[in-house]
Backbone bond lengths (Angstrom), bond angles and torsions (degrees), N, CA, C in turn:
res aa  C-N    CA-C-N  psi(-1)  N-CA   C-N-CA  omega(-1)  CA-C   N-CA-C  phi
1 X - - - 1.442 - - 1.522 108.42 -
2 X 1.316 114.24 143.17 1.458 121.31 175.73 1.525 107.60 -121.33
3 X 1.315 116.91 131.73 1.457 122.57 173.86 1.516 107.06 -116.99
4 X 1.331 117.16 124.87 1.463 120.63 -176.11 1.520 107.84 -160.42
5 X 1.341 115.70 -168.47 1.459 122.32 173.33 1.521 108.31 -100.70
6 X 1.303 116.01 167.36 1.463 119.51 177.63 1.531 110.22 -59.40
7 X 1.316 117.71 -45.03 1.466 120.84 178.58 1.523 110.90 -61.87
8 X 1.319 117.29 -37.97 1.456 121.34 -179.04 1.520 113.93 -65.81
9 X 1.339 117.51 -15.46 1.463 120.88 -179.32 1.531 111.79 -61.85
10 X 1.334 116.64 -21.61 1.472 120.18 177.61 1.528 111.82 -53.38
11 X 1.324 116.81 -32.65 1.472 121.41 -178.50 1.522 113.20 -64.69
12 X 1.329 117.75 -18.04 1.458 121.49 -171.71 1.531 113.27 -110.46
13 X 1.313 118.08 8.71 1.464 120.88 -175.14 1.515 112.87 -59.75
14 X 1.320 118.21 -29.27 1.464 119.53 -179.29 1.533 112.54 -86.17
15 X 1.322 118.80 1.75 1.464 121.46 178.47 1.526 112.31 -70.68
16 X 1.330 117.09 -27.69 1.466 121.22 -177.80 1.521 108.13 -151.92
17 X 1.318 116.96 143.26 1.467 121.53 -176.15 1.533 113.04 -63.45
18 X 1.315 118.62 -21.42 1.473 121.12 -178.82 1.536 112.93 -98.37
19 X 1.322 118.02 -3.59 1.462 120.05 -177.89 1.531 112.40 -65.04
20 X 1.322 119.15 -34.57 1.472 120.68 -179.69 1.521 110.40 -63.60
21 X 1.326 116.86 -43.55 1.477 120.57 178.66 1.532 110.62 -65.60
22 X 1.321 117.01 -40.08 1.469 120.72 177.48 1.522 110.38 -63.21
23 X 1.326 116.90 -43.17 1.470 121.22 -179.43 1.524 110.72 -64.65
24 X 1.316 116.10 -42.45 1.468 120.16 177.93 1.529 110.08 -56.29
25 X 1.322 116.76 -44.20 1.466 121.30 178.33 1.526 110.59 -63.61
26 X 1.333 116.97 -44.72 1.465 120.68 -177.13 1.528 112.10 -60.60
27 X 1.323 117.99 -39.65 1.461 119.78 -175.97 1.528 113.12 -87.73
28 X 1.331 118.45 -22.69 1.469 120.81 -178.23 1.527 113.11 -94.71
29 X 1.322 117.27 -11.73 1.464 121.51 -176.72 1.521 109.54 -106.49
30 X 1.321 116.48 135.31 1.461 120.05 174.38 1.532 107.48 -80.39
31 X 1.322 115.42 87.90 1.464 121.59 -174.41 1.522 111.93 -59.68
32 X 1.339 117.83 -31.31 1.469 121.68 179.88 1.522 112.21 -61.71
33 X 1.329 117.42 -27.00 1.468 121.03 -175.74 1.523 113.50 -93.17
34 X 1.323 117.38 -6.19 1.466 119.53 179.20 1.529 110.32 -72.12
35 X 1.313 115.26 142.73 1.466 121.46 176.21 1.524 110.07 -72.87
36 X 1.322 115.72 156.39 1.461 120.00 174.52 1.517 109.59 -57.36
37 X 1.327 116.02 146.28 1.449 120.51 178.20 1.509 111.98 119.67
38 X 1.327 114.66 -167.27 1.454 122.41 -173.53 1.527 111.40 -98.15
39 X 1.345 115.15 136.64 1.462 122.24 -179.44 1.528 108.55 -129.17
40 X 1.345 118.26 116.07 1.467 119.93 -178.75 1.531 111.60 -69.10
41 X 1.311 115.75 143.68 1.460 122.40 174.63 1.528 108.22 -115.58
42 X 1.317 116.12 -52.30 1.465 123.33 177.05 1.535 106.43 -140.08
43 X 1.329 115.11 67.03 1.461 120.88 -176.97 1.509 111.28 57.33
44 X 1.330 116.29 -133.36 1.466 121.34 177.74 1.529 111.95 -90.67
45 X 1.353 116.92 -0.62 1.459 119.80 177.44 1.528 111.20 -74.51
46 X 1.335 115.82 -37.98 1.463 121.83 175.58 1.523 107.33 -144.00
47 X 1.312 116.62 127.32 1.453 119.87 173.73 1.517 109.58 -148.01
48 X 1.319 115.04 163.90 1.458 122.04 -176.85 1.519 108.90 -118.45
49 X 1.313 116.15 133.90 1.458 121.63 172.95 1.522 107.86 -115.38
50 X 1.323 116.08 127.61 1.462 121.11 174.26 1.522 107.53 -98.09
51 X 1.322 114.83 125.01 1.470 121.65 178.66 1.514 107.67 -118.03
52 X 1.324 116.08 133.73 1.461 121.02 176.33 1.508 108.32 -143.85
53 X 1.323 115.78 131.00 1.447 119.99 178.60 1.508 111.07 174.61
54 X 1.300 113.82 -173.32 1.459 121.34 -179.84 1.522 109.56 -75.75
55 X 1.322 116.34 134.03 1.456 120.76 174.59 1.521 110.02 -60.96
56 X 1.304 116.28 162.86 1.464 121.75 -176.41 1.525 112.50 -87.50
57 X 1.334 116.67 17.00 1.458 120.44 178.67 1.511 110.61 69.67
58 X 1.319 115.51 -151.18 1.463 119.34 -179.52 1.522 111.72 -92.50
59 X 1.328 115.92 -3.62 1.465 119.54 176.08 1.522 108.69 -68.65
60 X 1.301 116.51 128.90 1.459 120.44 -177.51 1.523 109.17 -84.31
61 X 1.337 117.34 117.49 1.469 119.52 178.35 1.522 110.59 -71.14
62 X 1.319 115.75 168.08 1.465 120.34 177.61 1.520 110.13 -63.22
63 X 1.319 114.79 147.34 1.455 120.03 173.67 1.522 109.15 -67.73
64 X 1.299 116.32 142.86 1.459 121.07 176.05 1.512 109.32 -122.34
65 X 1.325 115.89 155.17 1.461 122.24 177.57 1.524 109.05 -137.87
66 X 1.332 114.57 155.25 1.460 122.37 177.91 1.520 108.15 -129.61
67 X 1.313 117.43 141.80 1.459 121.79 178.97 1.526 113.18 -101.04
68 X 1.326 117.66 -30.24 1.460 120.88 -170.10 1.523 114.77 -104.04
69 X 1.327 117.99 -18.59 1.461 121.03 -174.43 1.528 111.59 -127.53
70 X 1.323 114.52 149.47 1.458 123.69 166.02 1.526 105.63 -94.18
71 X 1.320 117.51 134.50 1.463 122.22 175.96 1.521 109.71 -98.10
72 X 1.324 116.04 135.87 1.453 121.33 168.33 1.526 106.25 -117.08
73 X 1.328 116.87 104.03 1.461 122.48 -179.12 1.528 108.30 -88.76
74 X 1.332 116.78 127.82 1.458 122.80 177.75 1.523 107.29 -122.69
75 X 1.320 117.15 113.00 1.459 119.75 179.99 1.522 109.19 -77.58
76 X 1.334 116.65 126.12 1.454 122.50 -178.72 1.515 112.18 -102.86
77 X 1.335 116.32 -33.74 1.471 120.41 -176.51 1.521 109.38 -151.71
78 X 1.314 116.19 142.76 1.450 121.40 177.13 1.511 112.22 92.30
79 X 1.301 114.57 -159.73 1.456 122.57 179.27 1.523 107.12 -137.63
80 X 1.318 116.56 131.49 1.463 120.46 -175.40 1.516 110.20 -132.62
81 X 1.303 114.66 141.87 1.452 121.79 170.57 1.517 107.41 -113.71
82 X 1.325 116.04 139.53 1.459 121.61 177.02 1.525 107.39 -121.42
83 X 1.328 115.63 125.02 1.454 120.65 174.02 1.520 109.17 -82.71
84 X 1.322 116.91 143.18 1.467 120.01 -178.50 1.527 111.14 -135.26
85 X 1.306 114.86 153.18 1.464 121.91 176.13 1.525 107.24 -155.49
86 X 1.302 116.92 138.97 1.455 121.43 176.58 1.533 107.84 -62.41
87 X 1.307 116.19 125.85 1.467 120.89 -176.69 1.526 112.33 -60.01
88 X 1.329 117.29 -29.68 1.465 119.88 -179.10 1.529 111.61 -67.41
89 X 1.326 117.38 -16.27 1.463 121.69 177.90 1.528 112.21 -92.66
90 X 1.329 116.25 1.03 1.468 121.34 -177.75 1.526 110.45 -99.34
91 X 1.312 114.83 153.79 1.458 121.03 175.98 1.521 107.79 -81.83
92 X 1.324 116.77 107.81 1.450 120.63 -177.82 1.516 114.28 -96.13
93 X 1.309 116.42 4.69 1.459 119.23 -178.20 1.528 111.03 -84.13
94 X 1.311 114.94 143.52 1.468 123.03 175.62 1.518 113.43 58.56
95 X 1.333 117.46 33.06 1.453 119.15 174.23 1.521 108.79 -99.07
96 X 1.296 115.79 147.38 1.455 121.76 179.22 1.522 108.67 -87.98
97 X 1.338 115.98 120.62 1.457 120.81 -178.72 1.517 109.80 -108.77
98 X 1.329 116.86 125.84 1.456 122.19 177.21 1.531 107.57 -91.84
99 X 1.330 117.27 99.99 1.460 121.56 -176.42 1.524 112.12 -67.04
100 X 1.325 117.51 -33.64 1.462 120.68 -179.75 1.531 110.60 -65.24
101 X 1.327 117.41 -40.48 1.466 121.18 179.59 1.527 112.67 -95.55
102 X 1.336 117.05 -2.16 1.465 122.85 179.99 1.528 111.09 52.73
103 X 1.346 115.80 56.81 1.461 118.28 -178.70 1.530 110.99 -153.69
104 X 1.306 114.11 145.20 1.464 122.54 170.16 1.527 106.50 -139.17
105 X 1.321 115.75 150.04 1.459 121.44 178.65 1.521 108.93 -112.04
106 X 1.323 115.27 137.22 1.458 122.23 -176.66 1.532 110.08 -111.91
107 X 1.313 115.75 157.76 1.458 120.62 -178.57 1.529 113.34 -88.70
108 X 1.333 117.87 -15.23 1.463 120.36 -178.21 1.524 111.48 -65.80
109 X 1.312 115.07 163.34 1.457 120.29 177.11 1.526 109.12 -105.01
110 X 1.334 117.20 154.90 1.466 119.64 178.34 1.526 111.16 -61.26
111 X 1.329 115.60 151.75 1.462 120.14 174.99 1.520 111.29 -103.12
112 X 1.341 117.43 -15.47 1.462 122.72 177.52 1.526 108.96 -145.51
113 X 1.319 114.98 165.58 1.458 121.24 179.62 1.519 109.14 -136.41
114 X 1.341 115.65 144.15 1.458 121.17 172.95 1.519 107.33 -123.29
115 X 1.322 116.19 150.25 1.460 121.73 178.48 1.516 109.24 -114.14
116 X 1.321 115.36 136.09 1.458 121.61 178.80 1.517 109.93 -114.24
117 X 1.313 115.35 141.68 1.460 124.05 170.49 1.515 106.82 -116.66
118 X 1.337 118.33 162.95 1.464 118.81 178.88 1.533 111.68 -52.32
119 X 1.332 115.02 133.47 1.460 121.86 -178.60 1.513 113.56 96.61
120 X 1.341 117.24 -14.89 1.464 120.28 175.83 1.519 109.60 -79.01
121 X 1.335 115.63 151.75 1.456 121.13 172.61 1.519 109.22 -126.14
122 X 1.307 114.84 151.35 1.462 122.05 171.08 1.521 106.39 -128.28
123 X 1.329 116.06 121.78 1.460 121.37 177.28 1.525 105.92 -97.50
124 X 1.321 115.91 117.96 1.462 121.91 -172.57 1.526 108.65 -115.85
125 X 1.319 114.74 116.93 1.457 122.36 -177.34 1.532 110.01 -92.75
126 X 1.340 117.77 165.06 1.470 119.69 -179.90 1.534 114.39 -57.03
127 X 1.321 118.78 -23.68 1.465 119.11 178.87 1.529 112.32 -84.36
128 X 1.345 117.33 1.81 1.464 122.22 178.99 1.525 110.17 -103.62
129 X 1.322 116.86 105.10 1.466 119.47 170.21 1.522 106.31 -74.76
130 X 1.319 117.42 137.46 1.461 119.67 -174.87 1.520 112.02 -144.96
131 X 1.335 114.40 150.27 1.465 122.63 178.50 1.527 107.02 -123.36
132 X 1.332 117.54 95.30 1.461 120.39 -176.22 1.531 112.67 -84.02
133 X 1.327 114.30 175.49 1.467 124.43 169.54 1.526 114.34 69.71
134 X 1.319 117.49 23.78 1.451 119.77 173.96 1.524 106.97 -79.62
135 X 1.311 116.67 123.05 1.458 120.22 179.71 1.510 111.30 157.72
136 X 1.307 115.02 168.15 1.465 122.99 180.00 1.523 108.92 -105.10
137 X 1.324 116.53 149.00 1.457 120.81 176.41 1.517 112.36 83.08
138 X 1.322 114.12 -172.09 1.463 121.27 -176.82 1.525 109.99 -75.81
139 X 1.311 114.97 133.79 1.460 122.98 174.11 1.525 106.55 -121.95
140 X 1.328 115.30 130.08 1.463 120.07 173.52 1.521 106.47 -126.35
141 X 1.328 115.14 130.71 1.453 119.06 -177.69 1.515 110.48 -147.72
142 X 1.320 114.43 156.83 1.454 122.21 171.41 1.518 107.23 -108.35
143 X 1.307 116.23 135.24 1.464 121.07 174.82 1.525 106.63 -118.81
144 X 1.332 115.43 112.25 1.458 120.73 176.33 1.522 106.51 -89.20
145 X 1.312 117.37 122.78 1.461 123.67 -179.64 1.526 107.65 -101.83
146 X 1.354 115.47 122.46 1.455 121.94 -177.98 1.528 108.45 -117.80
147 X 1.327 116.01 117.81 1.455 121.13 -179.75 1.531 109.93 -64.91
148 X 1.337 115.73 136.61 1.458 119.27 -179.77 1.506 112.97 -64.50
């Protein structure tokens, strides 16, 4: 996992061949003005999902994992905490994986937490189990999905 600012993402462009295109979209698009839902960037190779709603309070949601995409979470409004745990420390047996949505939910609890403010990004790789949307009040965020 990488925690940084949107501007700081420039340091990671060589981590993945599609990161430059994702970064170009992030800085050239007024993400605050996008409607909720999915917005294609490069078909299913890179797309943006805008999520807006009430935070899940202090209740820690289940950890989730993705196999096919890297998530780049960009907080646009509110305050969010994300719980994290190394996926290798999780019990991956007998979990139901939704291949169409590229997601599985785990029963383990996070071992660490990060806090995001508007303008912060969290780059979440498939080896990062994460529990997003912990917080009170309205949270609005963009999640850029980058195919591995």
